[in-house]
C-alpha positions as CSV (number, residue, x, y, z in Angstrom):
1,M,254.3,329.6,91.7
2,G,254.2,332.3,94.7
3,T,256.1,331.7,98.2
4,G,252.7,330.6,100.2
5,D,251.7,328.0,97.2
6,D,255.3,327.0,97.2
7,A,254.9,325.9,101.2
8,A,251.2,324.5,100.7
9,A,252.7,322.0,98.2
10,A,255.5,321.2,100.4
11,G,253.5,320.5,103.6
12,L,250.9,318.1,101.0
13,R,254.6,316.3,99.9
14,S,255.4,315.8,103.6
15,L,252.1,314.0,104.6
16,P,252.7,310.5,105.5
17,A,251.4,307.4,103.8
18,V,248.1,306.1,104.9
19,H,249.8,303.4,106.0
20,E,252.3,304.3,108.0
21,L,249.7,306.9,109.9
22,A,247.5,303.8,110.4
23,A,250.7,301.7,112.1
24,R,250.5,304.1,114.7
25,L,247.4,303.5,115.7
26,E,246.4,301.0,118.5
27,A,243.4,299.6,116.5
28,P,242.1,296.7,114.1
29,H,243.6,297.3,110.7
30,A,240.6,298.6,109.0
31,L,239.5,300.7,111.9
32,A,243.1,302.3,111.7
33,V,243.2,302.9,108.3
34,A,239.8,304.7,107.7
35,A,241.1,306.7,110.7
36,A,244.3,307.8,109.0
37,R,242.9,308.2,105.8
38,R,240.2,310.8,108.0
39,A,243.0,312.7,109.1
40,I,244.8,312.6,106.2
41,D,241.9,314.1,103.9
42,E,240.7,316.6,106.5
43,H,244.6,318.0,106.4
44,R,245.5,317.8,103.0
45,T,241.9,319.9,102.1
46,A,242.5,322.6,105.0
47,R,246.2,323.3,103.6
48,L,244.4,323.6,100.3
49,A,242.2,326.3,101.6
50,G,245.0,328.2,102.8
51,Q,244.6,327.3,106.4
52,P,246.6,325.3,108.6
53,G,245.8,321.9,109.3
54,S,246.0,319.7,112.2
55,G,248.9,320.3,113.9
56,D,249.8,316.7,115.0
57,L,248.5,314.1,112.8
58,V,248.4,311.4,114.7
59,A,246.8,313.0,117.7
60,R,244.3,314.0,115.3
61,A,243.7,310.4,113.9
62,R,243.1,308.8,117.3
63,E,240.3,310.9,117.9
64,M,239.2,310.2,114.5
65,L,239.4,306.7,115.8
66,D,237.4,307.3,118.5
67,E,234.7,308.7,116.6
68,L,234.6,305.7,114.6
69,E,234.5,303.3,117.8
70,R,231.8,305.3,119.6
71,P,228.4,303.8,119.3
72,S,225.9,305.5,116.8
73,L,223.0,304.9,118.7
74,R,223.4,306.1,122.2
75,R,222.2,307.2,125.5
76,V,221.4,311.4,126.1
77,I,220.3,313.0,129.2
78,N,217.2,314.6,128.4
79,A,216.7,317.9,129.8
80,T,214.2,319.3,127.3
81,G,211.2,318.4,129.3
82,V,208.9,316.8,126.9
83,I,208.6,314.1,128.1
84,L,207.7,311.6,125.5
85,H,210.3,312.9,122.7
86,T,210.2,311.2,119.6
87,N,213.7,312.3,118.4
88,L,214.8,310.8,122.1
89,G,213.3,307.4,121.9
90,R,210.2,308.3,123.5
91,A,208.9,306.7,126.9
92,P,212.2,305.5,129.1
93,L,211.6,301.9,130.8
94,A,211.3,301.0,134.3
95,A,214.0,299.5,135.7
96,Q,211.7,296.0,136.0
97,A,212.1,296.1,132.1
98,R,215.5,297.0,131.8
99,D,215.7,293.9,133.5
100,A,213.9,291.8,131.4
101,V,215.5,292.8,128.7
102,A,218.8,292.2,129.9
103,R,217.4,288.5,130.9
104,A,215.8,287.9,127.3
105,A,219.1,289.1,125.8
106,E,221.1,287.1,127.7
107,G,220.3,283.3,126.0
108,Y,217.7,281.5,124.3
109,S,214.0,281.9,125.8
110,N,210.6,280.5,125.5
111,L,209.7,282.8,123.4
112,E,207.3,280.5,121.2
113,L,207.7,277.5,123.2
114,D,205.0,276.1,125.6
115,L,207.2,274.7,128.3
116,E,204.2,272.9,129.9
117,S,203.5,270.8,126.5
118,G,206.7,271.7,124.9
119,E,205.0,272.2,121.3
120,R,205.4,275.3,119.5
121,G,203.8,278.2,121.0
122,S,202.6,281.8,120.4
123,R,205.0,284.7,121.0
124,H,202.0,286.7,121.9
125,A,200.9,284.6,125.3
126,H,203.2,286.5,126.6
127,V,201.5,289.5,127.3
128,E,197.7,288.5,126.2
129,R,196.8,287.6,129.6
130,L,198.0,291.0,131.0
131,L,196.6,292.9,128.6
132,C,193.0,291.2,128.5
133,E,193.3,291.3,132.5
134,L,193.9,295.2,132.6
135,T,191.6,296.1,130.0
136,G,188.5,293.8,130.0
137,A,189.3,292.5,126.2
138,E,188.3,289.0,125.2
139,A,191.6,288.7,123.2
140,A,194.8,290.8,122.5
141,I,198.0,290.7,119.9
142,V,201.4,292.9,119.9
143,V,202.6,294.0,116.9
144,N,205.8,295.9,116.1
145,N,204.2,299.6,116.5
146,G,201.2,301.6,117.0
147,A,200.9,302.5,112.7
148,A,201.3,299.2,112.3
149,A,198.5,297.9,114.5
150,V,196.3,300.4,113.2
151,L,197.1,298.8,109.6
152,L,196.7,295.4,110.7
153,A,193.6,296.6,111.6
154,A,192.7,297.8,108.7
155,A,193.5,295.2,106.6
156,A,192.1,292.2,109.0
157,L,188.7,293.7,109.2
158,A,187.9,295.4,105.8
159,G,190.7,295.0,103.3
160,P,190.6,294.4,99.5
161,G,186.8,294.8,98.4
162,R,185.4,296.1,101.3
163,A,185.1,299.9,102.8
164,I,186.0,301.5,105.9
165,V,184.3,304.6,107.2
166,V,186.3,307.6,108.6
167,A,185.3,310.8,109.6
168,R,186.8,313.8,108.1
169,G,188.0,315.5,111.0
170,Q,189.6,312.3,112.0
171,L,191.7,312.1,108.5
172,V,195.2,313.2,110.0
173,E,198.9,312.8,109.6
174,I,200.8,312.5,112.7
175,G,204.5,312.5,112.9
176,G,206.8,310.7,109.7
177,G,204.5,311.8,106.8
178,F,202.0,308.9,108.4
179,R,199.0,309.9,107.0
180,I,195.3,307.9,108.0
181,P,193.8,307.8,104.2
182,E,197.1,306.0,102.8
183,V,197.1,304.0,105.4
184,I,193.7,302.6,104.9
185,V,194.9,302.7,101.0
186,Q,197.5,300.3,102.1
187,S,195.3,297.7,103.6
188,G,193.2,297.4,100.1
189,A,190.2,299.0,101.9
190,R,188.0,301.8,100.4
191,L,188.1,305.2,102.2
192,I,184.5,306.5,102.8
193,E,185.0,310.0,104.3
194,V,181.5,311.4,106.6
195,G,180.6,314.5,108.1
196,T,182.7,317.8,108.0
197,T,186.5,318.6,109.3
198,N,184.6,320.0,112.8
199,R,180.9,318.2,113.0
200,T,180.4,314.8,112.8
201,R,177.0,313.3,113.5
202,V,175.4,309.7,114.2
203,A,173.4,310.5,111.1
204,D,176.4,310.9,109.0
205,Y,177.8,307.3,109.6
206,E,174.2,305.9,109.1
207,R,174.1,307.5,105.9
208,A,177.0,306.0,104.4
209,L,175.5,302.6,106.2
210,R,172.8,302.9,103.9
211,T,174.2,303.6,100.9
212,N,177.2,301.4,101.0
213,D,176.8,297.8,101.4
214,D,180.3,296.8,101.8
215,V,181.0,298.8,104.5
216,G,183.9,296.2,106.7
217,A,184.5,298.5,109.4
218,I,184.0,302.0,111.3
219,M,187.7,303.7,112.3
220,R,187.5,306.1,115.3
221,V,191.3,308.1,114.8
222,H,193.1,309.6,117.6
223,Q,194.6,312.7,116.7
224,S,197.7,312.9,117.8
225,N,198.8,316.1,118.4
226,F,195.8,318.2,116.1
227,R,192.9,319.1,117.9
228,T,190.0,320.9,116.3
229,V,187.9,323.0,119.5
230,G,185.0,325.3,119.5
231,F,182.5,324.8,117.6
232,V,182.8,320.9,117.2
233,E,180.7,317.6,117.7
234,E,181.7,314.2,117.4
235,V,180.2,310.6,117.9
236,P,181.5,308.9,121.1
237,V,182.8,305.3,120.7
238,Q,179.6,304.3,122.4
239,G,177.6,305.7,119.8
240,L,179.7,303.8,116.6
241,C,179.5,300.4,118.5
242,A,175.7,300.9,118.5
243,L,175.6,301.1,114.5
244,G,176.1,297.4,114.6
245,V,179.7,297.9,112.1
246,P,182.8,296.6,113.6
247,V,184.5,299.7,115.3
248,I,188.5,299.9,115.1
249,D,189.4,302.6,118.0
250,D,192.7,304.3,117.0
251,V,193.3,305.0,121.0
252,G,196.9,306.7,120.6
253,S,198.5,307.1,123.7
254,G,197.7,303.8,125.2
255,W,196.2,305.4,128.8
256,V,195.4,302.3,131.0
257,G,193.4,304.7,132.8
258,G,192.6,306.6,136.2
259,A,191.8,310.4,136.8
260,G,193.2,313.7,135.6
261,V,194.4,312.5,131.9
262,D,192.5,314.1,128.8
263,E,193.3,310.9,126.1
264,P,190.9,308.1,125.7
265,A,191.6,305.0,127.9
266,I,191.9,301.5,126.2
267,A,189.3,299.8,128.8
268,A,186.6,302.1,128.3
269,S,187.0,301.6,124.7
270,V,186.7,297.9,125.2
271,S,184.2,298.2,127.5
272,A,181.5,300.3,124.9
273,G,182.6,297.3,122.4
274,A,185.0,298.3,119.7
275,A,186.4,295.3,118.1
276,L,189.8,296.5,117.7
277,V,191.3,298.9,120.2
278,C,194.8,300.0,118.6
279,C,197.7,301.7,120.7
280,S,201.6,302.5,121.2
281,G,203.8,301.0,123.9
282,D,205.8,303.7,124.2
283,K,203.6,306.9,124.7
284,L,201.5,306.9,127.8
285,L,201.4,303.4,128.7
286,G,205.5,303.8,129.4
287,G,206.8,301.1,128.1
288,P,208.4,300.0,124.9
289,Q,207.9,300.4,121.1
290,A,205.1,298.4,120.3
291,G,201.3,298.2,118.6
292,L,198.9,296.6,121.4
293,M,195.5,295.8,119.4
294,V,193.0,294.7,121.7
295,G,189.1,293.4,121.8
296,R,186.8,290.8,120.5
297,R,188.1,287.5,120.3
298,E,186.9,286.9,116.7
299,A,188.3,290.2,115.5
300,V,192.0,289.5,117.0
301,A,191.9,286.0,115.3
302,A,191.3,287.9,112.5
303,A,194.7,289.9,112.8
304,R,195.9,287.1,113.8
305,R,195.4,284.9,110.8
306,H,196.2,288.0,108.1
307,P,199.5,287.4,106.2
308,L,200.8,291.3,107.5
309,A,201.0,290.0,111.5
310,R,203.8,288.5,111.0
311,A,205.6,291.2,108.9
312,M,204.7,293.5,111.8
313,R,205.3,291.0,114.8
314,I,207.3,292.1,118.0
315,D,210.8,290.9,118.8
316,K,212.1,289.5,122.0
317,L,213.5,292.4,123.8
318,S,210.4,294.6,123.4
319,L,208.1,291.7,124.8
320,A,209.7,291.0,127.6
321,A,210.3,294.9,128.4
322,L,206.4,295.6,127.5
323,E,205.3,292.3,129.7
324,A,207.2,293.6,132.8
325,T,205.7,297.5,132.2
326,L,202.4,295.6,132.0
327,R,202.9,293.6,135.4
328,L,203.6,297.0,137.2
329,Y,200.0,298.1,136.5
330,R,198.8,295.2,138.4
331,D,199.4,297.6,141.5
332,P,198.3,301.3,140.2
333,A,200.1,303.0,142.7
334,R,203.4,301.6,142.2
335,A,203.2,302.2,138.5
336,R,202.5,305.9,139.1
337,E,206.0,305.6,141.1
338,E,208.1,303.1,138.8
339,I,206.8,304.0,135.5
340,P,209.0,307.1,134.2
341,V,206.7,308.5,132.3
342,L,203.7,308.3,134.8
343,A,206.5,309.8,137.4
344,M,207.2,313.0,135.5
345,L,203.9,313.8,134.8
346,A,202.8,313.7,138.5
347,V,206.1,315.3,139.7
348,D,205.2,317.8,142.0
349,E,206.2,321.6,142.0
350,E,208.2,321.3,145.5
351,T,210.5,318.2,144.0
352,L,211.1,320.1,140.6
353,A,212.0,323.3,142.4
354,A,214.5,321.5,144.1
355,R,216.0,320.2,141.4
356,A,216.1,323.3,139.7
357,E,218.1,324.8,142.5
358,R,220.6,322.2,142.9
359,L,221.1,322.5,139.1
360,A,221.7,326.0,139.2
361,A,224.1,326.0,141.9
362,G,226.0,323.4,140.3
363,I,226.5,325.4,137.6
364,G,227.1,328.7,139.5
365,E,226.2,332.6,137.9
366,R,225.2,331.8,134.3
367,A,222.4,329.7,135.8
368,H,219.0,331.1,136.5
369,V,215.9,329.5,137.9
370,I,212.7,330.6,135.8
371,R,209.0,329.4,135.3
372,A,208.5,327.9,131.4
373,A,206.0,325.3,130.5
374,A,206.5,322.2,128.5
375,K,204.6,319.7,126.5
376,V,204.4,315.6,127.0
377,G,204.9,315.0,123.2
378,G,205.0,312.0,121.2
379,G,201.5,313.1,120.3
380,S,199.7,313.0,124.1
381,L,198.0,315.4,125.8
382,P,198.6,317.7,122.9
383,L,196.6,320.8,124.9
384,L,198.6,320.2,128.3
385,E,200.7,322.9,129.3
386,L,203.4,321.5,131.7
387,E,204.3,324.7,133.6
388,G,207.3,324.5,136.2
389,P,210.6,325.7,137.1
390,V,213.1,325.3,135.0
391,V,217.1,326.6,134.6
392,A,217.4,329.2,131.9
393,L,221.5,329.8,130.8
394,D,223.1,332.8,130.0
395,G,225.1,332.8,126.6
396,E,224.4,331.9,122.7
397,P,221.9,329.6,123.2
398,E,223.1,327.5,119.8
399,A,226.5,327.6,120.8
400,L,225.6,326.4,124.2
401,A,222.7,323.4,122.8
402,R,226.0,322.2,120.6
403,A,228.3,322.2,123.2
404,L,226.0,320.4,125.4
405,R,225.5,318.0,122.4
406,A,229.1,317.0,122.1
407,N,229.2,316.0,125.7
408,E,229.8,312.4,127.2
409,P,227.0,311.6,127.7
410,P,224.9,314.4,125.4
411,V,222.7,316.8,127.2
412,I,220.0,317.7,125.3
413,G,218.3,321.2,126.2
414,R,215.4,323.2,124.4
415,I,215.5,326.7,123.3
416,H,213.0,329.3,123.9
417,D,212.5,332.8,123.7
418,G,216.4,333.5,123.1
419,Q,217.3,331.0,125.9
420,L,218.6,327.6,126.4
421,L,216.8,325.7,129.1
422,L,216.9,323.0,131.0
423,D,214.1,321.5,132.5
424,P,213.9,319.2,135.6
425,R,211.2,317.5,134.4
426,T,212.9,315.1,132.5
427,L,215.9,314.6,134.8
428,T,216.3,311.9,137.5
429,D,217.9,313.8,140.8
430,E,221.3,311.6,139.8
431,Q,221.5,313.2,136.6
432,V,221.6,316.9,137.9
433,P,225.3,316.7,139.0
434,L,226.0,315.1,135.3
435,V,224.3,317.9,133.7
436,A,226.3,320.7,135.9
437,R,229.5,319.8,134.5
438,A,228.4,319.1,131.1
439,V,227.7,323.0,130.8
440,L,230.8,324.1,133.1
441,G,232.7,321.6,130.5
C-alpha cells in the first residue's frame, strides 16, 4: 500500500462514529443522526475517490441538518414571464383567496353543515350559487382538477354501454400524458371519432348519430397547447347543441368572460345549451387547482350522483380559495386588478419597463434590458406572444440559473438564445429587490 493509500485509510479510521457526530448537533435525535450519517458518508466517498472531503464535519453536518429541516414544497419567485407555469403551481392566488385559505385552515368549518337547519349540507353549496350567477348555469359541482371534471362528465353522461362522439382534431394529449381517448376509455364509454384532423362538419356528427343508437354525449375538447391553423373547419358549440344529444364542452382555461382573449368563455357554452361545461380553476380563472362543472340541472345531478364524484371531491382549502376568487368576479374591474393572473395579462408597457429598469439598476453592469416574448402557459392562449422588456444577465446561463435556484427564496428565470432572462411580468414590485440581491449573491 502506497503512502497516499495509507493516508486515506488513516483519514477514514479517524472519522467519528455517527452517534458521536449527532451528539454535537442541536436537533431531534432522528434528524441529528440522519444529518451526521449523510455528512460522514459524503466525506468517506470523497476520500475513497482521492478527494479531500469536508474540512469540518460538524459544519457540514449542520448544513445537512438545515437541508433536512427545510420544507420540500417552498415558495419561489417566478421570473420566467410564464404566467401559468405548471411547474411553479400555475395561478398565484389573490390576497382574498389566501386569507380565505388561512381562515379555513385555522380550525373547524361548516364544510358540509347547513348552519340554518343543523343538518348535513353539501360542500358544493359554498360555490354553486356563485358559479351559476357568473355563468348563467342552472347548477354546478366542483371536483379536484380539470382532468377529473372531464372524466366525471364522460362517466356521468355516457359511461359503460354508451358512446361519446369526438372530432378527430380534438383527440389531443395535454400535459402529463393526459389523452382524451384514454379518458373516455376510463369512463367506460366507447369512443366514436368523426371528421378529420383539420376539418369536421355537422354532417360528420349527424352521420355518427344516425349509425349509432348508443350515443350518450358529444364532447368538444379544448386543444390546450395544440392548435390547427390554415385549412380548418370545426362545428361551434351552438351547432353541436342543436343535434339533440347532451354536449360536454371542455373549455379548458376557465375564462369567465371579457373582450380581447381568444379563449372560449364558460357563459357562452352554457348559453349555447351545453349539458356540462368543464374547466380548470387554476388557469385563466386565477384560482386554486379545481375542476369546475356547470350546466343543466339534470346533467349536474347525474355527475353529483356518480361514485367517482366522491373520489374526486375538492378539499376545504381549495374550496375556500375558489369561493373567494369567484366573489371577486362580481366586480369585473376589481377582478382584473386583484386576481394576479388577470393583472399580469393586462399590465401595461410603462409598468413593465419601469420594473425592468429597477431590476437592472439593482443588479448593475451585468444586467441589460432587452425585449423578448414569453407565453401565458398552462395550455392557455398558446398562440399569444407576451412581448415586453426583460432583464438579460451576462454570464453562463445554466450556472446563473443554478445559483438563483439555490437562493432563499429560489428565483426561477428562463434561458433563451444563450442568455438567462428575468421577466418583470411575473414579478411584483416588492420582489424586484429580492431578485437583484439573489443575482448579486
